[in-house]
N, C-alpha and C positions, 0 to 999 in steps of 0.2 A: 504494500500500500504506500501511496505517496505520503510525505510528511504532513501531519495533521495540524490544523490551526489550533491555538489554545482553546480549551474547553469553554472558557468564559464567553467567547465570541458567539457561540450558539446556545448558551445556557437559557433554558426556559423561554419565557416571552419577554425577556428584558431587552432584546434587540429586535427591531422590526423584521418581519418576514422578507422585506425587500432585500435584506442581506443574503438570505438563502438564494433568492433569484440571482443576485449578482455573483455569488459563489458558483452557482450552477453554470452561469454564462462563462465564467472564467475557466471552469473545467472543460466545457464543451470546446472553447477556443483552443485550449491546450492539447486536447486529445482527439479532436475530430478530423484531423488531417487524414487523407486516404493512406492506408497502410500498405506500402509497396514492399515486396520481399525479394531479396536476391541472396544467394549463397554460393560459396565456392568451397568444394570439398576435395581433398586430396586422397587418391587411392593408389596404393603401390602397384606397380606393374611387374612383369616377369623379370625385367632388368633392374638391378639394384640402383642404377643411376638415373632411372626414369620413373615418371609417375603419370597417372591419368588424372587430369583436372576436370572434375564434374561441376558444371555451372548450371544453375536453374533460377528461374524467376517466376514470380506470381504477382499479378497486379489486379486489384479489384476494379470493377467496371467504373466506379466513381473516380478512379485515377485516370481513365482513358479519355481521349477526345472523340466524341461521337458526332457524326454528320448525318443529317436526315436525307434519305434517298427519295427518289421520285415516287415510289410506291408507298411511302410512309414509314418504312422500316428505318432503323438507326444502325449505322455501321461505324466500326472503328477498325482501322488497319494500322498495324504497328510493325516497325523494323527494330529488331534487337541485334545489336552489333557488339561483339566481344573481341578485344584485342589484348594480346600479351606482349609487353615491351620489356626489353633489356637494353640499357644504354640508349634509350629513346628510339630503338629500332624494333620493329614488329617481328616476333618469332613465331606467332601463331594467331589465327583469327577465325571467328565463326560469325555468320550472319543468318538470322532466322526471320522469316516473315510470318506474321500472325494477323488473323482477321476474325472479327466476330460481328454477328448481326442479331439485333434484338427487335422486338415488336413495339415496345412502348418506351416513352421518355423516362417513365418511372424506373424501368429496368436499367437504364443507363446510369442511374444513381445508386445502384446496389453496392453495398459494402461486402456482400457475402457470395458474390459470383465473380469468377476470376478468369483472366486470360493468362496463359502460361507458356513456358518453353524451357528446353534444356539442351545441353550439348556436352560432349566430352572432348577435351583437347589433350594431345600428347606433349609432355614437357620433360626436358632434362632437369635435374635438380639444380637449384641455384636461386638467385634473387631476381624478382620480376616486379613490374607494375601491371596491375590488372585494371583494364578500363572497359566499362560497359556503358553503352549509350542506347537510348530509346527514342525513336523518331515517329512522329505522326505522319503516315504516308500521304495523307491528303494535303497537308500543308508543308510537308518536308521540314517541319520544325522539331528541334530537340525538346523533348518533354521531360527527360530525366537522364542524369548521368551518375555513375557510381565508379569511384576509384578506390583501390586499396593496394597495399604492398603485400606481395607474396614471398615468403622465405621458405623454400623447400630444402630441408637439410637431411643429411645422412647420419644415422647413428652408427658410427664405425665400431662400436663395442658389441653389436649384435647383428646376426644374419636374419633376424625377424623384423617385419614391419607391420604396423597396424594402421589402418586407414582412419580418416576422420569419421566421426559419428554420423550415420545416416538415419534420420527419423523417417518412418514409413507409415502411411495411412492405410495401405492395403497390400497384401501379398498373394500372388498367384503361384502356387507350387505345382509344377508339372514334372513329368519324368525327365524331360530334357533341360529345363531351365527354371530359374526363379525370376519372376517379374515383380519388381518392387515399385510401388507408387510413392514418390517422395512427399513428405508432408509439406516441404518447401516454404517454410516461414522463417527464413534467415537463420538457420541452424538453431532454432528454438523448438521447444515442445509446444503442444496446443492444449492448454488447460481445459478440462472437461471433456476431452475427446479421447477415444481409444487410438493409440498409435504404438508402434514398435520401434526398437532401436537395433541397428545392424552395424557391424564393422567387418571389414575385409582384412584377413591376416595372410601374409606371404612369408614363406621360408626360402630365402635365397640360396642356402647351401643344401637344399633338398632334404634336410632332416625333417622327419614328420613332426607336426605340431601335436604336442601331447595334451595340453589343456589350456583353457583360458579362464581366468577368474576376474571378477569385477566387484566393485563396491560402489553403491550409489549413496551419495552424501548430500543432505540438505544443508545449504549454507545459511545459517540462521542470522548471523551478523557479520558482514564482510569486514567491517572495521575492526571488530574484536576477534575475527577469525573463529567464531564459534561454529561448530558443525554437529550434525546428527546423522548417523548411519541409518538409512531407511530400508535398504535392500542390498543383499549380496548373494553371489552365487558362483558356481563352478560349472563350466561347460567342458565335458570330456571330448576327446577327438571324435568319438562315434556320433556325437550330436552336431558336429560341424558339417557343412556341405562343401564338398570338394568342387571347385569351379575352375574354368579356364581363366587366365589372368585378365583378359580384356573385359571391359564393361561397355555395354551398348545402351543407347538411348532411343526410345520411340517417343515422339512428341506430336501433338496436334494443338488446335486452338485452345482447347479446354483443359488438357492435362498432359502430363509427361510421365514416363515410366523408365526404370532402369532394369535392364535385362542382363543376367549373368548365366552363362551356359554351364551346365553341370559336367563334371569329368570324373571318371572312376579313379584315375590316377593323377593327382595334382597336388602340388605343394602350396596352392592358394586355397584359402577357405573363406566362406562367408558364414558369419556367426551371428545368431540372434541373441540379444541380451534381454532377459525378462525384467523389465523395470516397472511393470504393473502401473501403467501410465494414469489410469483413471483414479488411482489413489494418491497421486501427486498433487501437492498444493500449488497455488499460484505463487511460486517462489523460485529462487535460484538453487541450482544443484551442480554437483560435479560427479563425474564417473571416473574412478581409478580402474584402469584395465591392465591386466598382466597376461601376456602370452608366453608359453614355455614350450621349448623342444628339448630333445635329449642334451643339446649342447649350449643352448642359448635361452635367454629370457629378455623381455622388453616390457617396459611400463609406459603407459600413455594416460594422460589426464585430460579430460574434456569437461569444460564448464558450459552450462546452458541454463536458460530461463524457461520455466514452464509457463509460457505466456498466455494470458487471457486477452486475446486480440479483439474480442467483442464485449468487453466488460462494460456494463451500464455505467454511465457517468457518475451517479451519486456514490458508487462504491469506491471511488478514488478518495472520498472524504467521509469517514464513518459518522462524524457529527452531522454533516448534511444529510446523510442517509437516514439517520435517526429522526430528524425533523420531518422528513418526507414520509414517515410511516404513520402520520396522524390519522389516516382513514382506517387503520386497523388497531390503533391503540387508544386507550383512554388518556386524558391529560396526566393522570397520576402515573400510569405505566410509562408514558414518555419521559416524565421527570425522573422516574426511577432509573430508566435505561441511560439517561444522559448524565446521571450523577457519578461522582467518583473520578479517579484518575483516568488518563488516556488508556492505560492498560486495562482498567476496570471496564470502561465503555466498550473496548474491543471484545473483551471476554463475554460481556452480557449480550452484545449484538450477535456474536457468533452462537452463543447458547440459545438465544431466542429463535434463530432461524434453523439451527440444528434440530430442534424439537419438531420442526415442520418438514424436515428433509425426507422426501420419499425414497431416497437411496442413501441411507446413513452409512453404508460401507464404502462409499466413494467420497471424494473431497468436493465434487461439484454438487451444488444444491440447486436443483431445478426450480423449486418453488421460490426461493429468494431471487434467483436470476429473472424469473418471469415477472415477479412483482416490480423490480426496478426497471426491467425492460418496458413495462407498462407506464411507469412514471416518466421514463424518457420519452415515450410516445406522446404523453400529454404535454410535456414541455414543448415539443416541436409542433404539435398540431392544434392545441387548444388555448394557447397563450392569447391574451387580449391586452390592450393598453391599461386596463383597469384590474386585471386579475391574472395570477400565475396559472399555468396550464393545469397543474395538479389540484388547484383550489377551485376550478370551475366545476359546475354540476356534471358536465360531460366527462371531465377529467376524473372526478370521483367515481362515477359509474364504470368508466373504462378500467381504472385501477382495481376496483373490486371484482369486476366480472370479465374483463378482457374484451377482445374484439367481438362485437355483436354478429349474430348470424346474418342479419340484413340491416341495411340503413336506407331509409327513405326520407327525402327532403321535399317539402311542398312550399309553394309560394302563393298563398291565398290572396285574393284581391282585397286590398285595403286592410290586411291583417299581417301580423309579423310572420316571418319565415318560421316554418315548423319542421322539426327533425324527429323521426321515430326510429328507435333501436329495438330490434327484436332478438331475444335469446331463446334458443330451443332447450331441450333437456340437457342437463338436469336443472337449469336455472328457471326456465319457463316464465320469463318476464318480458314485459314491453315497457319501454321508457319513452316519454314524449317530452321534447325540449322546445322552447320557443325563444327566438331572438327578439325580445321585447324592445330593447333599446337600439336595435339595428347596428350593433358594434361588434358582433361575432361572439358575444358571451351568451350562449344559449342557457336559459334557466329551465330546470326540471319542473314541469307543470303536472305531469301525470305518470303514475306507476301502476301497472296492472299485472296481475299474475294470470298467466294463460293456463288452460287445462292441458294435461299431458296427453 
């Protein structure tokens, strides 16, 4: 969680609710930028002085530039160019073309649909500059650039090599190959989602790999270097999959996959690490990985964040989140939850929602997430100059019951605009709102319970 403001700022009713709105706006401005993802992963190859550089990207639709076509559809066409430089000279490059067509303008603003691509480049070990550029094909304008330094070193003390950590959202295991679909969110995990972790291990002196051990550690406080071991395991040789050293990529507009061909006799292995991802918190972790053969061993440490990329805005500030729970709490309950130290408020907030968690054996709380997702919706859709979205009558009903099964709006002659929301089972209610002041703040005028 981000650093919290002092408790006194949000305590009780001493400060006007306008401060909550201003804090909400501040959080939206800070965290609402389109989340573009790109990652570079190094995989050892058959030769000890060479590697395979795996590059992938994933961009949400609201990052792209869409242009409306004559037929009414919306199109975005993108060029993804990768260049590897040493001493300002290019040693390898890849260019990918991507195109996506959607039916509605609303879909162009989606944060949860992506255009993606991936490539594998051969490199000698050494120091490089990695440059990736993204161009809108319709305007030929640069819309995103990414630069990083790559330092690919050799561990002369061991004949073993371990790849970077590859997070995978799906695995297809056939007799001839393993097809892995990368999670592709910048070498991070995805909080609340099921995903798996893989590494590739190569023995360059052709000594069989005996085992791989790993320890997953949660980093509790990076400043004080506090840690907590949450998972560890040992993978014997029989549980590793022997593969040919090369890595192949298949990619289209919507997704990319990594293919590794199986081999009965190979000194390259692909290894799955059981990290039980759905039990991981929205926190930082590191994996200590050790591979051993009869003659060598090697240790690799990978740090990553289990990122909540679609976290509702109020959850960046627990004190704000507590104030926005007014529709499900009494004033006394609100005061109780908001009292105490910062640590106390965190603990009480977590305890309150844990009691309502439909999947208590996982870290992700579907009920809490849905509640604050609804609060976000009211902020963006029901705000008026005189009232905050969650305080409006429509906002309150939306927070309590969610999206209605149907919405009808009428414009009666010489009467205020009227909006009716209908909910089917198990709610079985109909709500009627009227815009009496003609300023967009619809007031609830009628609530009926319908028969089942």
